[in-house]
C-alpha positions as CSV (number, residue, x, y, z in Angstrom):
1,M,-109.4,-22.7,-180.0
2,V,-106.7,-20.7,-178.3
3,D,-107.0,-17.8,-180.8
4,A,-110.7,-17.5,-180.1
5,L,-110.1,-17.3,-176.4
6,A,-108.0,-14.1,-176.8
7,H,-111.2,-12.2,-177.4
8,D,-113.6,-14.0,-175.0
9,P,-112.9,-13.5,-171.3
10,A,-115.9,-15.7,-170.4
11,A,-114.5,-18.5,-172.5
12,V,-111.1,-18.2,-170.7
13,L,-112.9,-18.5,-167.4
14,R,-114.8,-21.6,-168.5
15,A,-111.6,-23.2,-169.8
16,L,-109.8,-22.5,-166.6
17,R,-112.6,-24.0,-164.6
18,Q,-112.5,-27.2,-166.8
19,L,-108.7,-27.3,-166.5
20,L,-108.8,-27.1,-162.7
21,S,-111.5,-29.7,-162.5
22,A,-109.7,-32.2,-164.8
23,N,-106.3,-31.8,-163.3
24,F,-106.9,-31.0,-159.6
25,G,-110.4,-32.3,-159.0
26,I,-111.8,-28.9,-157.8
27,D,-114.7,-26.9,-159.1
28,V,-114.1,-23.2,-158.5
29,P,-116.9,-20.9,-159.5
30,P,-116.3,-17.5,-161.0
31,G,-115.3,-15.2,-158.1
32,G,-114.0,-18.1,-156.0
33,T,-110.5,-18.7,-154.9
34,L,-108.6,-22.0,-155.3
35,L,-107.9,-22.1,-151.6
36,E,-111.6,-21.9,-150.5
37,Y,-112.4,-24.7,-152.9
38,G,-109.8,-27.1,-151.8
39,M,-106.4,-26.3,-153.4
40,A,-103.8,-24.8,-151.2
41,I,-101.0,-23.4,-153.4
42,D,-97.5,-23.9,-152.1
43,S,-94.4,-23.2,-154.2
44,V,-94.5,-26.6,-155.9
45,G,-98.2,-26.3,-156.5
46,L,-97.7,-22.8,-158.0
47,V,-95.1,-24.1,-160.4
48,Q,-97.4,-26.9,-161.5
49,L,-100.3,-24.6,-162.0
50,I,-98.3,-22.1,-164.0
51,A,-96.9,-24.9,-166.2
52,L,-100.3,-26.4,-166.8
53,V,-101.9,-23.1,-167.7
54,E,-99.1,-21.9,-169.9
55,E,-99.1,-25.2,-171.8
56,H,-102.9,-25.4,-172.1
57,F,-103.2,-21.8,-173.4
58,Q,-99.9,-21.7,-175.3
59,I,-98.8,-18.6,-173.4
60,R,-96.0,-17.3,-171.2
61,F,-96.6,-15.2,-168.1
62,E,-94.5,-12.2,-167.4
63,E,-92.2,-12.5,-164.4
64,E,-94.1,-9.8,-162.4
65,E,-97.3,-11.8,-162.9
66,L,-95.9,-14.9,-161.1
67,R,-97.3,-14.3,-157.6
68,V,-99.4,-16.7,-155.6
69,D,-102.1,-14.1,-155.1
70,S,-102.5,-13.8,-158.8
71,F,-103.1,-17.5,-159.2
72,N,-105.3,-18.1,-156.2
73,D,-108.2,-16.0,-157.4
74,L,-109.9,-17.5,-160.4
75,N,-111.1,-14.2,-161.9
76,R,-107.6,-12.7,-161.5
77,L,-106.1,-15.8,-163.2
78,A,-108.5,-15.5,-166.1
79,Q,-107.5,-11.8,-166.5
80,L,-103.8,-12.8,-166.6
81,V,-104.5,-15.5,-169.2
82,S,-106.5,-13.1,-171.3
83,S,-103.6,-10.5,-171.1
84,A,-101.0,-13.1,-172.0
85,L,-103.2,-14.3,-174.9
86,A,-103.5,-10.8,-176.2
87,R,-99.7,-10.2,-175.9
88,S,-99.0,-13.5,-177.8
89,K,-101.2,-12.4,-180.7
90,S,-99.7,-8.9,-181.1
């Protein structure tokens, strides 16, 4: 499944929405932010979210990508995941 996601940004977005719903109980629509839909990200929350996403998608984020603003916006997070998936397949 992870291999197929590398070429399907819409599938990455859907998978992220399901992951957030299952693990944090929030439903963030495309274009939404985690904060506006009930998830305030502090430093501990950011580490939890990073670990969850990296484990689920079997990826590693680059150090410069690890910023709160990158993870608060669902579309931006989906782009980061897609980029990390592409890097892991090359």
